[in-house]
C-alpha positions in Angstrom: -17.6 6.9 -5.6 -15.7 4.6 -2.7 -17.2 1.9 -1.4 -16.2 0.1 1.7 -16.6 -3.7 3.4 -15.1 -4.4 6.9 -14.3 -7.8 5.8 -13.7 -10.3 2.9 -16.9 -11.9 1.9 -16.7 -15.6 0.7 -16.6 -16.9 -3.2 -19.3 -18.4 -4.7 -17.1 -21.3 -5.0 -18.7 -22.3 -1.4 -22.1 -22.7 -2.3 -22.8 -26.3 -3.0 -24.2 -27.7 -5.8 -27.5 -30.1 -5.3 -29.2 -30.5 -8.2 -29.1 -29.0 -12.0 -30.1 -25.2 -11.2 -30.5 -25.5 -7.6 -27.8 -24.2 -4.9 -27.7 -24.5 -1.0 -25.4 -21.7 0.6 -24.3 -23.1 4.3 -25.3 -20.9 6.4 -22.5 -19.2 7.4 -21.5 -18.2 4.0 -25.3 -16.5 3.8 -24.8 -14.6 6.7 -21.3 -12.9 5.4 -22.8 -12.3 2.3 -26.0 -10.5 3.6 -23.6 -8.4 5.9 -21.7 -7.0 3.0 -24.8 -6.5 1.5 -25.8 -4.4 4.8 -23.0 -2.4 5.2 -23.0 -1.3 1.3 -26.4 -0.5 1.7 -25.4 1.8 4.7 -22.9 3.5 2.7 -25.6 3.3 -0.1 -28.2 5.3 1.7 -25.8 8.6 2.0 -24.6 8.4 -1.7 -28.2 7.7 -3.2 -26.9 7.0 -6.6 -27.5 3.6 -8.5 -25.1 3.2 -11.5 -27.4 2.2 -14.8 -25.1 2.6 -17.4 -21.6 0.9 -18.2 -18.6 1.1 -15.1 -15.3 0.3 -14.2 -14.2 -0.9 -10.7 -11.1 -0.7 -9.4 -11.1 -3.1 -5.7 -8.0 -3.4 -3.8 -9.0 -6.5 -1.6 -7.0 -5.9 1.7 -6.1 -9.2 3.1 -4.4 -10.6 6.5 -2.3 -13.5 5.6 -1.0 -15.4 2.3 -4.1 -17.9 3.1 -4.8 -18.5 -1.0 -8.2 -16.8 -2.2 -9.3 -17.0 -5.9 -10.0 -13.1 -6.3 -12.5 -13.8 -9.5 -14.5 -15.9 -7.7 -14.7 -13.5 -4.5 -15.6 -10.6 -7.4 -18.8 -12.7 -8.4 -20.4 -12.6 -4.9 -19.0 -9.2 -4.6 -20.9 -8.2 -7.8 -23.9 -9.7 -6.5 -23.5 -7.6 -3.8 -23.6 -4.2 -5.3 -26.6 -5.1 -7.2 -28.6 -6.1 -4.3 -27.2 -3.0 -2.5 -28.6 -0.7 -5.4 -25.4 0.8 -6.1 -25.1 -1.0 -9.7 -28.3 -1.8 -11.3 -27.0 -4.8 -13.0 -23.3 -6.5 -12.9 -23.5 -7.2 -16.4 -22.8 -3.2 -16.5 -19.0 -3.9 -15.4 -17.3 -3.4 -18.4 -13.9 -2.8 -17.2 -12.6 -4.1 -13.6 -9.4 -4.0 -11.7 -8.8 -6.0 -9.0 -5.7 -6.0 -6.5 -4.8 -7.6 -3.2 -2.5 -6.6 -0.7 -1.3 -8.4 2.7 -1.3 -6.2 5.8 -1.0 -8.6 9.0 -4.3 -8.5 11.0 -5.7 -5.7 8.6 -9.1 -7.1 6.4 -11.1 -5.6 3.9 -12.2 -4.1 1.1 -12.0 -0.7 -0.9 -14.6 -0.4 -4.1 -13.5 2.5 -6.4 -16.6 2.8 -9.0 -16.8 5.4 -12.0 -18.6 5.7 -15.2 -16.6 3.3 -18.2 -15.0 5.6 -20.5 -14.6 2.9 -23.4 -12.0 2.7 -26.0 -11.8 5.3 -28.8 -10.1 3.5 -31.5 -9.9 0.4 -32.0 -8.1 0.4 -34.9 -4.9 -1.3 -33.1 -6.4 -3.6 -31.3 -8.5 -5.2 -34.7 -5.4 -5.2 -36.2 -3.4 -7.0 -33.2 -6.0 -9.7 -33.2 -6.4 -10.3 -36.9 -2.5 -10.4 -37.0 -3.1 -13.6 -34.4 -5.6 -15.2 -36.3 -3.9 -15.0 -39.7 -0.6 -16.2 -37.6 -2.8 -19.1 -36.7 -3.4 -20.4 -39.9 0.3 -20.4 -40.7 0.3 -23.4 -38.2 
């Protein structure tokens, strides 16, 4: 399933921490996050499906300039938006994500492709590589 956003939502790094577990979100940031949720909800009404199983997401960020942006922070906000828009049941269901950004002057937006996660079938090579690495640490 494909979803789109007409802009890049602000990252969670824009939240201001005031006490141990309390946050204040500036109004302009809150409005942009709500706008993202609204845009996703409009598209979700047409698709009428909520992912309740592990998913993989491929996200293309189209940026208007080379200003520095931290995609993993934006992804945290985007994951929350996908949950609030009822596209995925919980953002911990994202088992695989591919994030990419391209710069196209005067253009901005996000293309989100979500599909059911296909797990790795053969773990042997992966586990062997990890074991070999751990053993190499013992030699140091």
